[in-house]
C-alpha positions in Angstrom: 0.1 0.0 0.0 1.6 3.5 -1.0 2.5 5.8 1.9 0.1 8.5 2.9 1.2 11.9 1.7 2.0 13.0 5.4 4.4 9.8 5.6 6.0 10.8 2.3 6.5 14.4 3.4 8.1 13.2 6.7 10.7 10.9 4.9 13.9 12.3 3.5 13.5 12.6 -0.2 16.3 11.8 -2.6 16.6 12.5 -6.2 16.0 8.8 -7.1 13.0 8.9 -5.1 11.8 11.8 -7.3 12.2 9.6 -10.2 10.3 6.9 -8.8 7.5 9.0 -7.4 7.0 11.1 -10.6 7.4 8.5 -13.3 7.2 5.1 -11.4 10.7 4.1 -12.5 12.3 0.9 -11.1 15.7 0.2 -9.9 16.7 -1.2 -13.3 15.5 2.0 -15.2 17.6 4.1 -12.7 20.6 1.7 -13.3 20.1 2.2 -17.2 19.7 5.9 -16.9 22.8 6.1 -14.8 24.8 4.0 -17.4 23.8 6.2 -20.1 24.6 9.4 -18.0 28.1 7.9 -17.2 28.8 6.8 -21.0 31.0 8.9 -23.3 28.8 8.4 -26.1 25.2 7.1 -26.9 24.8 3.4 -26.3 22.9 0.6 -28.2 20.6 -1.6 -26.3 23.2 -4.5 -26.5 25.9 -2.0 -24.6 23.3 -1.0 -22.2 22.4 -4.6 -21.3 26.1 -5.2 -20.8 26.5 -2.2 -18.6 23.7 -3.2 -16.4 24.4 -6.9 -16.5 20.9 -7.9 -17.8 19.5 -9.8 -20.8 18.9 -7.7 -23.8 15.1 -7.9 -23.6 15.1 -6.7 -20.0 17.4 -3.8 -20.7 15.2 -3.0 -23.8 12.0 -2.7 -21.5 13.9 -0.4 -19.2 15.0 1.8 -22.1 11.5 1.8 -23.4 10.2 3.1 -20.0 12.8 5.7 -20.0 11.9 7.0 -23.5 8.3 7.0 -22.6 9.2 9.1 -19.3 11.3 11.5 -21.5 14.4 10.8 -19.5 16.3 9.4 -22.7 16.2 9.9 -26.5 16.7 7.6 -29.4 18.8 8.4 -32.4 18.9 6.3 -35.6 22.4 5.5 -37.1 22.4 4.5 -40.8 24.8 2.1 -42.1 26.7 3.1 -45.4 25.5 -0.3 -47.2 22.0 0.1 -45.9 20.2 -0.6 -42.6 20.4 1.1 -39.2 20.5 0.7 -35.6 19.4 2.9 -32.7 21.6 4.4 -30.0 20.4 6.0 -26.7 21.5 9.1 -24.7 20.1 10.9 -21.6 17.9 14.0 -22.1 19.1 17.3 -20.9 18.4 17.3 -17.0 17.0 20.9 -17.3 14.2 19.4 -19.4 13.7 16.5 -17.2 13.5 19.0 -14.3 11.1 21.3 -16.1 8.9 18.3 -16.9 8.9 17.4 -13.3 8.0 20.8 -12.3 5.1 20.9 -14.7 3.7 17.7 -13.5 4.1 18.9 -9.9 2.2 22.1 -10.7 -0.6 20.1 -12.4 -0.9 17.7 -9.4 -0.9 20.7 -7.0 -3.8 22.2 -8.9 -5.7 18.9 -8.9 -5.2 18.5 -5.2 -6.3 22.1 -4.6 -9.5 21.4 -6.6 -10.3 18.2 -4.6 -9.9 20.0 -1.4 -12.2 22.6 -2.4 -14.7 20.1 -3.5 -14.3 18.2 -0.2 -15.0 21.5 1.7 -18.0 22.2 -0.3 -19.4 18.9 0.1 -18.9 18.7 3.8 -19.5 22.3 4.9 -23.3 22.0 4.8 -23.0 18.8 7.2 -21.3 20.8 10.2 -23.0 20.7 13.5 -23.4 24.2 15.0 -21.0 25.0 17.6 -22.4 24.5 21.2 -25.2 22.1 20.1 -24.7 18.6 21.2 -27.0 15.7 20.2 -28.2 13.6 23.0 
């Protein structure tokens, strides 16, 4: 069961916690992202799989999650004799931070709306001060 908001706010948050909280990323996804950040050049899925010591298909699923969340980008490299392959590299950290800020602002607005709806729904059911039912 997910932690309540008050429990989450009392915990120390780390950057990795943000990645999980905002995008539902798993440990493997973070490992793949870190491998790409630490690489000197874009990597293929096979190179990523070797870097995180996982099967190619497992690494590919993590790459797909990272692509969907906007943490990495894909580039096509063409062979001279025809054909192509893809390489992956991290997205600019500023773009990722901007995206998380937008998500947070949207979440904040939605929570504010839900709180106002709660208040409206239950303000009519208040018992007047001083009156106690027997």
